[in-house]
C-alpha positions, 0 to 999 in steps of 0.5 A: 122166690126159690126154684120150684123143684130141685133136679136132685129131688126129681131124680130121687123120687119113687117110680110109679106105675100108671093106673090101668087105662091112664095115658097122661102122655097122650095129648089131644084127642078128638073134640076140643077148643082153642082159648086165646090167652096172649099173656106174658109170664116173664120178661127181662131186657132180652127174654120174654116168655108168654102163654099164647093159647090153651088148646082144651080137650076132654082129656086135658089141655095143651098150653102153647108157650112162646119164648123170644130172646134177643142178643141186644147188649149181651156179651157173646158167651151170655147170648150163646148160652141163652140161644143154646137153651132154645135150640136144644144144646143147653138148659131150656126154660123150665115150666110148672103148674101149681093147683089151688090145693098146692099140688105141683106138676113140674116138667123136668126135661125128658122122662117122666114128669114130676108129681109132688103134693105139698104134704111131700108125698109123690102122686101120679097125677097130674101129668105135665110134659113139654114138647118143643115144637119149633125154633127160628134162630138168627145171629141176634134173635131166637123165637121158640114154641112149646106145647105143654100137655097137662093131664087131666083137664085142670079143676075149674078154679084158678091155677098158676103157670110157672116158669124159671130159666136162671141162665137167661135171668128169669127167676121163678115167676108165674101167672094165674090161669082160670080152669073154669074159663078153660072148661067153659070154652070146652063146653061151648065148642 
């Protein structure tokens, strides 16, 4: 699978003004529920990326992601590059969401998230942003957590959560999450 979005493409995209009252960067809000997910998205011999939970609110949802890396058997430079990706001084994993209609929202490491539809036109919605919440590092392991804000709440149908991190050997891969399950958990709360 090739990369889900090139960085060159991201930087050439048109800029959009937000619609009145739209605040895709505003996460959470009042109300909501936590839906345990506990699924591995990608795993190599030294790196594992997983979605641990979805924190749903009427405005959208946070996807809680855990990334674990260990030095076991890696050359020093290779381990340094992976560890730096999780502690802020090198390229971290990249994340995306692809909806059933092929709308793709890609987080690209700062600034505005990317919005692209399969027809090639740029769209304002949905918004997808990543906040690295915490990282614990030692000489031979790193565990980092991220909260990925997806706005608006996904449609009540399956969608893909994707990750790529080429410098750590993680080719583009993903899992299917169920928008209907997220919405149902929110209604129960």
